[in-house]
N, CA, C and O atoms as a MOPAC input file, in Angstrom:
PM7 MOZYME 1SCF
protein

 N     -9.29700 1    12.33100 1    38.69300 1
 C     -9.69400 1    13.68500 1    37.55300 1
 C     -8.65500 1    13.92200 1    36.94300 1
 O     -8.69000 1    15.03000 1    36.40600 1
 N     -7.66100 1    13.32200 1    36.77300 1
 C     -6.65600 1    13.93900 1    35.90700 1
 C     -7.03400 1    12.78400 1    34.67700 1
 O     -6.71800 1    12.92300 1    33.49600 1
 N     -7.71100 1    11.73100 1    35.19000 1
 C     -7.83600 1    10.77700 1    34.00100 1
 C     -8.84600 1    10.99600 1    32.99300 1
 O     -8.77400 1    10.69500 1    31.80200 1
 N     -9.93400 1    11.63600 1    33.69600 1
 C    -11.22000 1    12.08800 1    32.77300 1
 C    -11.03000 1    12.93900 1    32.21100 1
 O    -11.44900 1    12.87800 1    31.05500 1
 N    -10.24200 1    14.35500 1    32.66300 1
 C     -9.42600 1    15.30900 1    31.90700 1
 C     -8.99700 1    15.07700 1    30.42800 1
 O     -9.36500 1    15.53800 1    29.34800 1
 N     -7.87700 1    13.98700 1    30.91200 1
 C     -7.27100 1    13.67500 1    29.97300 1
 C     -7.82600 1    12.67400 1    28.83200 1
 O     -7.61200 1    12.69200 1    27.62000 1
 N     -8.58700 1    11.81700 1    29.59100 1
 C     -9.78800 1    10.82300 1    28.27300 1
 C    -10.75300 1    12.07300 1    27.68900 1
 O    -11.12900 1    12.00100 1    26.51900 1
 N    -10.99700 1    12.77900 1    28.20200 1
 C    -12.10600 1    13.80900 1    27.36400 1
 C    -11.37000 1    14.40900 1    26.15300 1
 O    -11.74800 1    14.39900 1    24.98200 1
 N    -10.40900 1    14.85600 1    26.59400 1
 C     -8.80100 1    15.88400 1    25.39000 1
 C     -9.02700 1    15.06400 1    24.02200 1
 O     -9.24500 1    15.24400 1    22.82400 1
 N     -8.77900 1    13.76100 1    25.24400 1
 C     -7.82400 1    12.13200 1    23.95600 1
 C     -9.85500 1    12.15300 1    22.65300 1
 O     -9.97900 1    12.22300 1    21.43000 1
 N    -10.72800 1    12.07500 1    23.55500 1
 C    -11.87700 1    11.61500 1    22.95500 1
 C    -12.24800 1    13.22600 1    21.76400 1
 O    -12.81600 1    13.30500 1    20.67500 1
 N    -11.81700 1    13.91700 1    22.35700 1
 C    -12.05600 1    15.37300 1    21.15800 1
 C    -11.35900 1    15.70700 1    20.27400 1
 O    -11.64200 1    16.69400 1    19.59500 1
 N    -10.26100 1    14.96400 1    20.05500 1
 C     -9.33600 1    15.13200 1    19.20400 1
 C    -10.10900 1    14.62700 1    17.78800 1
 O    -10.80500 1    13.61700 1    17.68800 1
 N     -9.74500 1    15.77400 1    16.52900 1
 C    -10.34000 1    15.83400 1    15.36200 1
 C    -10.21300 1    14.81700 1    14.60900 1
 O    -11.00900 1    14.55700 1    13.70600 1
 N     -8.67800 1    13.77100 1    15.04000 1
 C     -8.93200 1    12.68700 1    14.28500 1
 C    -10.26900 1    11.83800 1    14.90100 1
 O    -11.10700 1    11.44700 1    14.08900 1
 N    -10.42700 1    11.60300 1    16.11400 1
 C    -11.07400 1    10.76100 1    16.61400 1
 C    -12.53000 1    10.95600 1    16.77000 1
 O    -13.40600 1    10.17200 1    17.13500 1
 N    -12.57800 1    12.35800 1    16.35400 1
 C    -14.34500 1    12.25100 1    15.91800 1
 C    -14.65500 1    12.23700 1    14.53900 1
 O    -15.83500 1    12.18200 1    14.19200 1
 N    -13.35600 1    12.29800 1    13.36200 1
 C    -12.96700 1    12.49500 1    12.39100 1
 C    -13.45800 1    10.76700 1    11.88000 1
 O    -14.12200 1    10.50300 1    10.87800 1
 N    -12.88200 1     9.71200 1    12.94200 1
 C    -13.03200 1     8.64600 1    12.68600 1
 C    -14.33600 1     8.00500 1    12.98200 1
 O    -14.77800 1     7.03800 1    12.36200 1
 N    -15.02600 1     8.71100 1    14.14600 1
 C    -16.48900 1     8.01300 1    14.47600 1
 C    -17.50600 1     8.35600 1    13.39500 1
 O    -18.54200 1     7.77000 1    13.08200 1
 N    -16.98700 1     9.37100 1    12.94400 1
 C    -18.08000 1    10.19500 1    11.51500 1
 C    -17.79600 1     9.01200 1    10.74500 1
 O    -18.89400 1     8.59700 1    10.37300 1
 N    -16.89800 1     8.26400 1    10.32000 1
 C    -16.52900 1     7.87300 1     9.24900 1
 C    -17.21300 1     5.95200 1     9.61200 1
 O    -17.73900 1     5.17800 1     8.81200 1
 N    -16.94900 1     5.78300 1    10.87200 1
 C    -17.96300 1     4.31800 1    11.10400 1
 C    -19.31100 1     4.59000 1    11.06600 1
 O    -20.01500 1     3.73900 1    10.52300 1
 N    -19.83500 1     5.56600 1    11.51200 1
 C    -21.08400 1     5.87500 1    11.20600 1
 C    -21.44200 1     5.42400 1     9.95600 1
 O    -22.21700 1     4.48700 1     9.76500 1
 N    -20.66100 1     6.34500 1     8.73500 1
 C    -21.69700 1     6.55100 1     7.99100 1
 C    -21.04100 1     5.35400 1     7.01800 1
 O    -21.61900 1     4.92300 1     6.01900 1
 N    -19.99100 1     4.98500 1     7.39400 1
 C    -19.79200 1     3.24700 1     6.93400 1
 C    -20.60500 1     2.21400 1     7.04400 1
 O    -20.94700 1     1.29900 1     6.29500 1
 N    -20.94100 1     2.66500 1     8.54200 1
 C    -22.39500 1     1.67600 1     8.75100 1
 C    -23.29000 1     1.37600 1     7.57300 1
 O    -23.44400 1     0.48700 1     6.73500 1
 N    -23.82500 1     2.58800 1     7.92300 1
 C    -24.61700 1     3.32500 1     6.45300 1
 C    -24.29000 1     3.24000 1     5.51800 1
 O    -25.22600 1     2.69100 1     4.93600 1
 N    -23.43100 1     3.42800 1     4.74600 1
 C    -22.94200 1     2.63300 1     3.53300 1
 C    -22.70900 1     1.30200 1     3.00700 1
 O    -22.52600 1     0.98600 1     1.83100 1
 N    -22.74800 1     0.40100 1     4.26600 1
 C    -23.01700 1    -0.84500 1     3.91200 1
 C    -24.72400 1    -1.55300 1     3.55800 1
 O    -25.36600 1    -2.21200 1     2.74100 1
 N    -24.80200 1    -0.87900 1     4.76900 1
 C    -26.34700 1    -0.80800 1     4.55500 1
 C    -26.90800 1    -0.90000 1     2.87500 1
 O    -27.60800 1    -1.75000 1     2.32500 1
 N    -26.35200 1     0.20200 1     2.41400 1
 C    -27.12100 1     0.53600 1     1.19800 1
 C    -26.10700 1    -0.54400 1     0.12700 1
 O    -26.41500 1    -0.40900 1    -1.05800 1
 N    -25.37900 1    -1.20000 1     0.29200 1
 C    -24.25000 1    -1.87700 1    -0.97300 1
 C    -25.04300 1    -3.13200 1    -0.42800 1
 O    -25.24100 1    -3.94500 1    -1.33100 1
 N    -25.44000 1    -3.42900 1     0.52500 1
 C    -25.85200 1    -4.53100 1     1.09000 1
 C    -27.01500 1    -4.79500 1     0.52000 1
 O    -27.04900 1    -5.94300 1     0.07800 1
 N    -28.26700 1    -4.00200 1     0.30900 1
 C    -29.33600 1    -4.36400 1    -0.03700 1
 C    -29.51900 1    -4.01600 1    -1.77200 1
 O    -30.49700 1    -4.37400 1    -2.42800 1
 N    -28.45500 1    -3.31500 1    -2.26500 1
 C    -28.41500 1    -2.82700 1    -3.91700 1
 C    -27.60300 1    -5.19700 1    -4.20700 1
 O    -28.26100 1    -6.10400 1    -4.71800 1
 N    -26.90000 1    -5.25000 1    -3.93100 1
 C    -26.50600 1    -7.01300 1    -3.80300 1
 C    -28.08800 1    -7.25000 1    -3.95200 1
 O    -28.79600 1    -7.33000 1    -4.95600 1
 N    -28.43100 1    -7.34800 1    -2.34400 1
 C    -28.93700 1    -8.63300 1    -1.84700 1
 C    -30.42600 1    -8.14100 1    -3.10100 1
 O    -30.75900 1    -8.98800 1    -3.93000 1
 N    -31.03600 1    -7.00000 1    -3.07400 1
 C    -32.03300 1    -7.16500 1    -3.73200 1
 C    -32.24700 1    -6.50400 1    -5.22200 1
 O    -33.42400 1    -6.38300 1    -5.56400 1
 N    -31.30200 1    -6.09200 1    -6.08700 1
 C    -31.20400 1    -5.51800 1    -7.21500 1
 C    -30.27000 1    -6.48600 1    -7.96500 1
 O    -30.85900 1    -7.04600 1    -8.89100 1
 N    -28.87300 1    -6.86900 1    -7.81400 1
 C    -28.26000 1    -7.71500 1    -8.04800 1
 C    -28.49100 1    -9.44000 1    -8.47100 1
 O    -28.67100 1   -10.05500 1    -9.52200 1
 N    -28.37300 1    -9.79500 1    -7.02800 1
 C    -28.79900 1   -11.10700 1    -6.76700 1
 C    -29.80500 1   -11.75500 1    -7.48600 1
 O    -29.60100 1   -12.82000 1    -8.06900 1
 N    -30.97500 1   -11.12400 1    -7.47800 1
 C    -31.98000 1   -11.56600 1    -8.52500 1
 C    -31.60200 1   -11.46000 1    -9.91900 1
 O    -31.76300 1   -12.51300 1   -10.53600 1
 N    -31.25700 1   -10.72700 1   -10.42700 1
 C    -30.60200 1   -11.06500 1   -11.80700 1
 C    -29.24800 1   -11.51000 1   -11.53700 1
 O    -28.48500 1   -11.02300 1   -12.37200 1
 N    -28.68300 1   -12.21200 1   -10.73500 1
 C    -27.95000 1   -13.49400 1   -11.39900 1
 C    -28.69700 1   -14.66600 1   -11.17700 1
 O    -28.55900 1   -15.52900 1   -12.04400 1
 N    -29.53800 1   -14.94900 1   -10.13600 1
 C    -30.50700 1   -15.66000 1   -10.09900 1
 C    -31.25800 1   -16.22500 1   -11.28200 1
 O    -31.27200 1   -17.38000 1   -11.70700 1
 N    -31.87800 1   -15.14300 1   -11.71400 1
 C    -32.66000 1   -14.93200 1   -13.08000 1
 C    -31.67500 1   -15.70400 1   -14.46000 1
 O    -32.27900 1   -16.45900 1   -15.22200 1
 N    -30.29700 1   -15.46300 1   -14.66000 1
 C    -29.28800 1   -15.25800 1   -15.55100 1
 C    -28.67200 1   -17.18900 1   -15.09100 1
 O    -27.98200 1   -17.87500 1   -15.84500 1
 N    -29.17700 1   -17.62000 1   -13.73400 1
 C    -29.10800 1   -19.25600 1   -13.10700 1
 C    -29.88700 1   -19.99900 1   -13.78300 1
 O    -29.54900 1   -21.10000 1   -14.21800 1
 N    -30.63100 1   -19.65600 1   -13.89000 1
 C    -32.06400 1   -20.43300 1   -14.69700 1
 C    -32.95000 1   -20.18400 1   -12.96700 1
 O    -32.98400 1   -21.25700 1   -12.36400 1
 N    -33.41200 1   -19.36000 1   -12.40800 1
 C    -34.49300 1   -18.71900 1   -11.27300 1
 C    -34.42000 1   -19.23700 1   -10.17300 1
 O    -35.35600 1   -19.67900 1    -9.50600 1
 N    -33.18000 1   -19.21400 1    -9.88200 1
 C    -32.14300 1   -20.35200 1    -8.56400 1
 C    -31.87300 1   -18.98200 1    -7.71600 1
 O    -31.12200 1   -18.14600 1    -8.21900 1
 N    -32.59000 1   -18.67700 1    -6.17200 1
 C    -32.49700 1   -17.82400 1    -5.67900 1
 C    -30.57500 1   -17.96900 1    -5.35100 1
 O    -30.06700 1   -19.01400 1    -5.75700 1
 N    -29.99200 1   -17.32900 1    -4.91700 1
 C    -28.61500 1   -17.21000 1    -4.73200 1
 C    -28.01700 1   -17.70900 1    -3.26100 1
 O    -27.13300 1   -18.47900 1    -2.88600 1
 N    -29.07800 1   -16.76400 1    -2.58900 1
 C    -28.89700 1   -16.99900 1    -1.29500 1
 C    -29.13600 1   -18.85400 1    -1.12000 1
 O    -28.28800 1   -19.31000 1    -0.35400 1
 N    -29.95200 1   -19.76100 1    -1.59000 1
 C    -29.87900 1   -20.91600 1    -1.60800 1
 C    -29.23600 1   -21.94000 1    -2.68100 1
 O    -29.70900 1   -22.88900 1    -3.30600 1
 N    -27.87100 1   -21.30400 1    -2.62300 1
 C    -26.73000 1   -22.23200 1    -3.26500 1
 C    -25.75600 1   -22.96100 1    -2.23800 1
 O    -24.75800 1   -22.37800 1    -1.81500 1
 N    -26.05600 1   -24.15500 1    -1.88400 1
 C    -25.61900 1   -24.41100 1    -1.13800 1
 C    -25.15500 1   -26.25600 1    -1.37700 1
 O    -25.94400 1   -26.87300 1    -2.09300 1
 N    -24.19100 1   -26.90200 1    -0.92000 1
 C    -24.00600 1   -28.25400 1    -0.99400 1
 C    -24.31900 1   -28.72600 1     0.42900 1
 O    -24.43300 1   -28.02900 1     1.43600 1
 N    -24.46300 1   -30.37300 1     0.27400 1
 C    -24.67900 1   -31.27600 1     1.66100 1
 C    -23.56800 1   -31.80300 1     1.82400 1
 O    -23.27300 1   -32.60000 1     0.93300 1
 N    -22.69500 1   -31.64400 1     2.76300 1
 C    -21.18500 1   -32.21500 1     3.42600 1
 C    -21.40700 1   -33.87100 1     3.88900 1
 O    -20.58200 1   -34.76700 1     4.06900 1
 N    -23.06800 1   -33.84200 1     4.00800 1
 C    -23.33500 1   -35.49100 1     5.07100 1
 C    -24.03900 1   -36.29500 1     4.12800 1
 O    -24.54700 1   -37.36700 1     4.45900 1
 N    -24.11000 1   -35.71900 1     2.67700 1
 C    -24.59000 1   -36.83400 1     1.87400 1
 C    -25.85200 1   -36.37200 1     1.54200 1
 O    -26.15600 1   -36.19700 1     0.36200 1
 N    -26.72900 1   -36.12600 1     2.58100 1
 C    -27.92000 1   -35.44200 1     2.58800 1
 C    -28.21000 1   -34.76200 1     1.21200 1
 O    -27.39300 1   -34.08600 1     0.58600 1
 N    -30.08200 1   -35.16500 1     0.65500 1
 C    -30.46100 1   -34.15600 1    -0.19800 1
 C    -31.00200 1   -33.00800 1     0.47900 1
 O    -31.34600 1   -33.35600 1     1.60800 1
 N    -31.26900 1   -31.54500 1     0.23200 1
 C    -32.41900 1   -31.13700 1     1.10600 1
 C    -32.84100 1   -29.91100 1    -0.13700 1
 O    -31.85600 1   -29.67700 1    -0.83700 1
 N    -33.91200 1   -29.20900 1    -0.48800 1
 C    -33.90000 1   -28.73700 1    -1.37600 1
 C    -34.32200 1   -27.03600 1    -0.86600 1
 O    -34.87500 1   -26.23600 1    -1.62100 1
 N    -33.96700 1   -26.77100 1     0.39700 1
 C    -33.64800 1   -25.65200 1     0.60700 1
 C    -32.22600 1   -25.53100 1     1.73100 1
 O    -31.82900 1   -26.52800 1     2.33500 1
 N    -31.57500 1   -24.17700 1     1.88200 1
 C    -30.92300 1   -24.32400 1     3.07200 1
 C    -32.10700 1   -24.57300 1     4.49700 1
 O    -31.98600 1   -25.57800 1     5.19600 1
 N    -32.94200 1   -23.78600 1     4.71200 1
 C    -34.05200 1   -23.93000 1     5.26900 1
 C    -33.98500 1   -25.42700 1     6.28500 1
 O    -33.74400 1   -25.78700 1     7.43700 1
 N    -34.37600 1   -25.95100 1     4.96600 1
 C    -35.06200 1   -27.46300 1     4.94700 1
 C    -33.49200 1   -28.27100 1     5.77100 1
 O    -33.60100 1   -29.11700 1     6.65900 1
 N    -32.31700 1   -27.84000 1     5.30300 1
 C    -31.41100 1   -28.18900 1     5.59800 1
 C    -30.85700 1   -28.06600 1     7.21300 1
 O    -30.63300 1   -28.98500 1     8.00000 1
 N    -30.76000 1   -27.02400 1     7.35500 1
 C    -31.08500 1   -26.43100 1     8.78000 1
 C    -31.93400 1   -27.28000 1     9.85700 1
 O    -31.50000 1   -27.96400 1    10.78400 1
 N    -33.21900 1   -27.05100 1     9.48400 1
 C    -34.00300 1   -27.66700 1    10.16500 1
 C    -33.52100 1   -29.00100 1    10.12800 1
 O    -32.90400 1   -29.25600 1    11.16200 1
 N    -33.56400 1   -29.89400 1     9.37700 1
 C    -32.86000 1   -31.45900 1     9.66300 1
 C    -31.22100 1   -31.53400 1    10.60500 1
 O    -30.55500 1   -32.45800 1    11.07300 1
 N    -31.13800 1   -30.70000 1    10.57200 1
 C    -29.54500 1   -30.65100 1    11.13100 1
 C    -28.28600 1   -31.18000 1    10.15900 1
 O    -27.36300 1   -31.87700 1    10.58100 1
 N    -28.41200 1   -30.76300 1     8.91800 1
 C    -27.81600 1   -31.56000 1     8.30600 1
 C    -26.47300 1   -30.28000 1     7.79900 1
 O    -26.59600 1   -29.05700 1     7.86200 1
 N    -25.58800 1   -30.84800 1     7.44700 1
 C    -24.09400 1   -30.22000 1     7.41400 1
 C    -24.28700 1   -29.40100 1     6.26000 1
 O    -24.59400 1   -30.14600 1     5.32900 1
 N    -24.25100 1   -28.29100 1     5.92200 1
 C    -24.15400 1   -27.61800 1     4.49300 1
 C    -22.96800 1   -26.84900 1     4.37400 1
 O    -22.17400 1   -26.70300 1     5.30200 1
 N    -22.82600 1   -26.31000 1     3.13900 1
 C    -21.65100 1   -24.88200 1     3.03600 1
 C    -22.47700 1   -24.23400 1     2.35200 1
 O    -22.68900 1   -24.98300 1     1.39800 1
 N    -23.04700 1   -23.38200 1     2.22500 1
 C    -24.09300 1   -22.46100 1     1.47000 1
 C    -23.05900 1   -21.25600 1     0.89600 1
 O    -22.92200 1   -20.19600 1     1.50700 1
 N    -22.23800 1   -21.61200 1    -0.55800 1
 C    -21.54700 1   -20.90100 1    -0.81700 1
 C    -21.88800 1   -20.12700 1    -1.85200 1
 O    -21.08000 1   -19.75000 1    -2.70100 1
 N    -23.49400 1   -19.75600 1    -1.83900 1
 C    -24.06100 1   -18.74400 1    -2.32700 1
 C    -24.36700 1   -17.59300 1    -0.92700 1
 O    -24.91100 1   -16.55400 1    -1.30300 1
 N    -24.09300 1   -17.66700 1     0.54700 1
 C    -23.99800 1   -16.17000 1     1.04200 1
 C    -22.51900 1   -16.15600 1     0.71400 1
 O    -22.40400 1   -14.94500 1     0.52700 1
 N    -21.59200 1   -16.53300 1     0.55900 1
 C    -20.36200 1   -16.51700 1     0.30500 1
 C    -20.17300 1   -15.57800 1    -0.97300 1
 O    -19.66500 1   -14.45700 1    -0.94600 1
 N    -20.66900 1   -16.23300 1    -2.08700 1
 C    -20.98700 1   -15.46000 1    -3.46700 1
 C    -21.68200 1   -13.75700 1    -2.94200 1
 O    -21.07200 1   -12.69500 1    -3.06400 1
 N    -22.49300 1   -13.85800 1    -2.60600 1
 C    -23.09400 1   -12.68900 1    -2.00200 1
 C    -21.87300 1   -11.42600 1    -1.57200 1
 O    -21.77100 1   -10.38200 1    -2.21700 1
 N    -21.17200 1   -11.70200 1    -0.60100 1
 C    -20.36200 1   -11.53200 1     0.38000 1
 C    -19.26300 1   -10.97200 1    -0.60900 1
 O    -18.87700 1    -9.80600 1    -0.51600 1
 N    -18.85600 1   -11.70400 1    -1.40300 1
 C    -17.52900 1   -11.00800 1    -2.09800 1
 C    -18.11400 1   -10.11600 1    -3.57700 1
 O    -17.37900 1    -9.62400 1    -4.43300 1
 N    -19.83800 1   -10.08700 1    -3.56200 1
 C    -20.20400 1    -8.87600 1    -4.49000 1
 C    -20.24400 1    -7.58400 1    -3.79800 1
 O    -20.17100 1    -6.44300 1    -4.25400 1
 N    -20.39100 1    -8.05500 1    -2.47400 1
 C    -20.71700 1    -6.42000 1    -1.51300 1
 C    -19.28300 1    -5.61500 1    -1.57800 1
 O    -18.95800 1    -4.44600 1    -1.78600 1
 N    -18.46500 1    -7.07000 1    -1.24100 1
 C    -16.74300 1    -6.52800 1    -1.02500 1
 C    -16.13900 1    -5.66700 1    -2.54500 1
 O    -15.37000 1    -4.71100 1    -2.64900 1
 N    -16.73500 1    -6.33600 1    -3.40700 1
 C    -15.96200 1    -5.68200 1    -4.76300 1
 C    -16.91100 1    -4.44800 1    -4.95800 1
 O    -16.42500 1    -3.37400 1    -5.31000 1
 N    -18.31000 1    -4.58900 1    -4.72600 1
 C    -18.93000 1    -2.77000 1    -4.94600 1
 C    -18.41200 1    -1.99900 1    -4.04900 1
 O    -18.26500 1    -0.87600 1    -4.52900 1
 N    -18.07400 1    -2.06000 1    -3.01000 1
 C    -17.70300 1    -1.50700 1    -1.95500 1
 C    -15.99000 1    -0.65700 1    -1.68000 1
 O    -15.60500 1     0.43400 1    -1.26000 1
 N    -15.44300 1    -1.75500 1    -2.13600 1
 C    -14.10000 1    -1.79000 1    -3.08800 1
 C    -13.94600 1    -0.46000 1    -4.20800 1
 O    -13.13900 1     0.46900 1    -4.18900 1
 N    -15.06100 1    -0.76800 1    -5.18400 1
 C    -14.63200 1    -0.07100 1    -6.82000 1
 C    -15.48800 1     1.31500 1    -5.97100 1
 O    -15.44000 1     2.31400 1    -6.69000 1
 N    -16.07500 1     1.51900 1    -4.92000 1
 C    -16.91000 1     2.83800 1    -4.88500 1
 C    -15.89400 1     3.67400 1    -3.76800 1
 O    -15.96700 1     4.90100 1    -3.83500 1
 N    -15.04000 1     3.14500 1    -2.84300 1
 C    -13.94600 1     3.17500 1    -2.17900 1
 C    -12.96300 1     3.72300 1    -2.87400 1
 O    -12.45800 1     4.82400 1    -2.65600 1
 N    -12.70300 1     3.02900 1    -3.64700 1
 C    -11.89000 1     3.71100 1    -4.50900 1
 C    -12.03300 1     4.93400 1    -6.00300 1
 O    -11.20100 1     5.57900 1    -6.64000 1
 N    -13.41900 1     4.79500 1    -6.06800 1
 C    -13.79600 1     6.56100 1    -7.21800 1
 C    -13.76000 1     7.62400 1    -5.96600 1
 O    -13.67700 1     8.82300 1    -6.23200 1
 N    -13.83400 1     7.09600 1    -4.32000 1
 C    -14.04900 1     8.49900 1    -4.02800 1
 C    -12.83600 1     8.84400 1    -3.38900 1
 O    -12.63800 1     9.98400 1    -2.96900 1
 N    -11.86900 1     7.76800 1    -3.27500 1
 C    -10.68900 1     8.17800 1    -2.48800 1
 C    -10.17200 1     9.12900 1    -3.81200 1
 O     -9.93600 1    10.31900 1    -3.60000 1
 N     -9.95200 1     8.38400 1    -5.61900 1
 C     -9.24700 1     8.56500 1    -6.88700 1
 C    -10.14000 1    10.47900 1    -6.60200 1
 O     -9.39500 1    11.45500 1    -6.68900 1
 N    -11.22300 1    10.63500 1    -6.38300 1
 C    -12.10200 1    12.16000 1    -6.51300 1
 C    -11.21200 1    12.62600 1    -5.25300 1
 O    -10.08300 1    13.02000 1    -5.54300 1
 N    -11.43900 1    12.62900 1    -4.40200 1
 C    -10.36400 1    13.09900 1    -3.42500 1
 C     -8.46000 1    13.16600 1    -3.48700 1
 O     -7.80100 1    13.59500 1    -2.54000 1
 N     -8.10500 1    12.86900 1    -4.23300 1
 C     -7.00300 1    13.09800 1    -4.47600 1
 C     -6.55600 1    14.00900 1    -5.71000 1
 O     -5.47500 1    14.52300 1    -5.99700 1
 N     -7.53100 1    14.01000 1    -6.18900 1
 C     -7.79500 1    15.37100 1    -7.32000 1
 C     -7.69700 1    16.29500 1    -6.66600 1
 O     -6.69800 1    17.00300 1    -6.78600 1
 N     -8.95900 1    16.68500 1    -5.51400 1
 C     -9.03300 1    17.48100 1    -5.24100 1
 C     -7.71800 1    18.22300 1    -4.22800 1
 O     -7.53700 1    19.44000 1    -4.17800 1
 N     -7.21400 1    17.60300 1    -3.76700 1
 C     -5.93100 1    17.34500 1    -3.03000 1
 C     -4.66200 1    17.99900 1    -4.18500 1
 O     -3.82200 1    18.81000 1    -3.79700 1
 N     -4.70100 1    17.62800 1    -5.21600 1
 C     -3.77600 1    18.52400 1    -6.17300 1
 C     -4.10600 1    19.29400 1    -6.94100 1
 O     -3.21000 1    19.81100 1    -7.60800 1
 N     -5.05900 1    19.57300 1    -7.10700 1
 C     -5.80900 1    21.17400 1    -7.18900 1
 C     -5.63700 1    22.49600 1    -5.86500 1
 O     -5.77900 1    23.71000 1    -6.00700 1
 N     -5.39800 1    21.96300 1    -5.00500 1
 C     -5.07900 1    22.81800 1    -3.48900 1
 C     -3.42300 1    23.19200 1    -3.67200 1
 O     -2.90500 1    24.30500 1    -3.57700 1
 N     -2.71700 1    21.77400 1    -3.99100 1
 C     -1.36800 1    22.13100 1    -4.42000 1
 C     -0.55500 1    22.88000 1    -5.28500 1
 O      0.52400 1    23.45900 1    -5.15700 1
 N     -1.85100 1    22.61700 1    -6.76300 1
 C     -1.30800 1    23.16700 1    -7.53400 1
 C     -1.50400 1    24.97000 1    -7.67700 1
 O     -0.89300 1    25.66700 1    -8.48600 1
 N     -2.40800 1    25.40900 1    -6.77200 1
 C     -2.44100 1    26.51500 1    -6.81400 1
 C     -1.13700 1    27.41500 1    -6.50400 1
 O     -0.48800 1    27.12700 1    -5.49800 1
 N     -0.70000 1    28.54600 1    -7.36000 1
 C      0.75100 1    29.33500 1    -7.55900 1
 C      0.25300 1    30.40300 1    -6.01900 1
 O     -0.75800 1    30.93600 1    -5.56100 1
 N      1.55500 1    30.26000 1    -5.71900 1
 C      1.81600 1    30.59900 1    -4.29400 1
 C      1.46500 1    31.97700 1    -4.65200 1
 O      1.26700 1    32.29300 1    -5.82500 1
 N      1.36500 1    32.96500 1    -3.49300 1
 C      1.11600 1    34.03100 1    -3.69600 1
 C      2.40500 1    34.97500 1    -3.58600 1
 O      3.40800 1    34.95700 1    -2.87200 1
 N      1.87600 1    35.91300 1    -4.73800 1
 C      3.86500 1    37.26900 1    -5.13500 1
 C      4.60700 1    37.08500 1    -3.41800 1
 O      4.06300 1    36.69600 1    -2.38500 1
 N      5.38200 1    37.33300 1    -3.55300 1
 C      5.95300 1    37.79600 1    -1.98100 1
 C      6.04500 1    39.28700 1    -2.44600 1
 O      6.02200 1    39.70600 1    -3.60300 1
 N      6.14200 1    39.91800 1    -1.40000 1
 C      6.26400 1    41.21800 1    -1.47200 1
 C      7.71600 1    41.03500 1    -1.07000 1
 O      8.07300 1    39.91900 1    -0.69400 1
 N      8.73000 1    42.20700 1    -1.12600 1
 C      9.99600 1    42.50500 1    -1.15100 1
 C     10.19000 1    42.56900 1     0.59300 1
 O      9.40800 1    42.88300 1     1.49100 1
 N     11.72700 1    42.08000 1     0.58800 1
 C     11.95100 1    41.79900 1     1.65500 1
 C     12.38300 1    43.03500 1     2.68700 1
 O     12.06300 1    44.15000 1     2.27400 1
 N     12.88600 1    43.00100 1     3.63600 1
 C     12.77100 1    44.05300 1     4.32600 1
 C     14.37800 1    44.58600 1     3.92600 1
 O     14.45500 1    45.81400 1     3.96300 1
 N     15.36900 1    44.05200 1     3.64000 1
 C     15.98100 1    44.60400 1     3.11200 1
 C     15.79000 1    45.58700 1     1.90500 1
 O     16.31200 1    46.70200 1     1.92600 1
 N     14.85700 1    45.04700 1     0.61200 1
 C     14.91700 1    46.01700 1    -0.36700 1
 C     13.98300 1    47.26600 1     0.13900 1
 O     14.18900 1    48.37700 1    -0.35000 1
 N     13.26200 1    47.13600 1     0.83000 1
 C     12.30000 1    48.58600 1     1.61700 1
 C     13.40800 1    49.06700 1     2.04800 1
 O     13.27000 1    50.28800 1     1.98500 1
 N     14.35800 1    48.84000 1     2.42300 1
 C     15.64800 1    49.85400 1     2.82000 1
 C     16.09200 1    50.20300 1     2.05000 1
 O     16.37000 1    51.40100 1     2.10300 1
 N     16.40300 1    49.58100 1     1.03800 1
 C     17.55000 1    49.87200 1    -0.14300 1
 C     16.72000 1    51.05300 1    -0.80300 1
 O     17.27800 1    52.13500 1    -0.98000 1
 N     15.30400 1    50.84900 1    -1.19500 1
 C     14.14200 1    51.78500 1    -1.69000 1
 C     14.15200 1    52.97800 1    -1.11400 1
 O     14.47800 1    54.04600 1    -1.63300 1
 N     13.66100 1    52.70900 1     0.34700 1
 C     13.83100 1    54.56900 1     1.00200 1
 C     15.30300 1    55.04200 1     1.51900 1
 O     15.46200 1    56.04700 1     2.21300 1
 N     16.26900 1    54.25800 1     1.12600 1
 C     17.49900 1    55.29100 1     0.68300 1
 C     17.68800 1    55.84300 1    -0.60200 1
 O     18.08800 1    56.99900 1    -0.74200 1
 N     17.44700 1    55.14600 1    -1.48700 1
 C     16.93900 1    55.41500 1    -2.48200 1
 C     16.44100 1    56.61100 1    -2.75300 1
 O     17.21200 1    57.39400 1    -3.30900 1
 N     15.66800 1    56.87100 1    -2.58300 1
 C     14.72500 1    58.08200 1    -2.28200 1
 C     14.87300 1    59.14700 1    -1.24300 1
 O     14.50600 1    60.32200 1    -1.26300 1
 N     15.32200 1    58.65100 1    -0.59000 1
 C     16.27300 1    59.77000 1     0.32000 1
 C     17.17500 1    60.35600 1    -0.19800 1
 O     17.48800 1    61.34800 1     0.46000 1
 N     18.04400 1    60.14300 1    -1.52000 1
 C     19.24500 1    60.51500 1    -1.94900 1
 C     18.45200 1    61.07800 1    -2.93500 1
 O     18.45500 1    62.30900 1    -2.89900 1
 N     17.88800 1    60.66100 1    -3.65900 1
 C     16.90800 1    61.91200 1    -4.57700 1
 C     16.86200 1    63.11800 1    -4.34800 1
 O     17.15700 1    63.97200 1    -5.18400 1
 N     16.41600 1    63.39300 1    -2.97400 1
 C     15.85400 1    64.44300 1    -2.80300 1
 C     17.16500 1    65.63900 1    -2.01000 1
 O     16.85400 1    66.79600 1    -1.72800 1

């Protein structure tokens, strides 16, 4: 029973819960960026490349000539699909860019919290006793 109690305490630590939340949000964010790259950016790049589908960029390693990636796979040809790699690199750059700006904004909020002036300190115990003594002497 002690194992389960320790395991539950481990799982309920704030760091673990925050990490789990970050992983879930990161997965959803990855889908958004993937869609942005695949559905918005890559078609524009394809038009700039003369109407080619970027995902269909490949070269044959076995010397065969294939019209599409699907045709090469169906024929069992050895191909290198550098279009998919290009898409993954663009995904990485966009994710890195967004994370950079999120962390930059987070650091600004931390600096504002640190920059708040400290509350003025009240008098020390000795200062209060001296003030009381001085008031008693006046009487």
